C-alpha positions, 0 to 999 in steps of 0.5 A: 781598331786597336792602335795600341796593340792591346787586343788579346785574342785569347780573352776574346775567344774565351768571351765567345768571339769568333776569331775567324770573323774578326778583323783587327786593325793596328794602325801606326798613327792616330791619323791612320786609325781615323782614316781606317775608321772612316773607310770602314764605316763608309764601306758599309761592310761591317755591322759592328766596329769597335775602337780602342781610343784609350791613350797609352798610359805612358803618353798620358793623353792625345796631342792637340793635333790628334784631338783635332783630327779625331773631332773632325773625323767624328763629325764626318762619321756622324753623317755616315753612321746616321745613314748607314748600318754600322754600329761604332763602339768606342 
């Protein structure tokens, strides 16, 4: 999940990532990113899910509402991750 559009396919390829097996999701908002994250984890279709939650340099940090949404989704994910087979790297 790449909400800031910073994923560099050339770099990933040089690191050995098989791009044909890579799904990059670039949601428009943090809320969309959280919804996608929860959906992908609960679908149990992926072995590894990487999320770039680093705020953009020009924004400084997450807003209070973004932090609250992130905390709520992470609480939901805790249950899903303990009973599933997807690893989330953030």
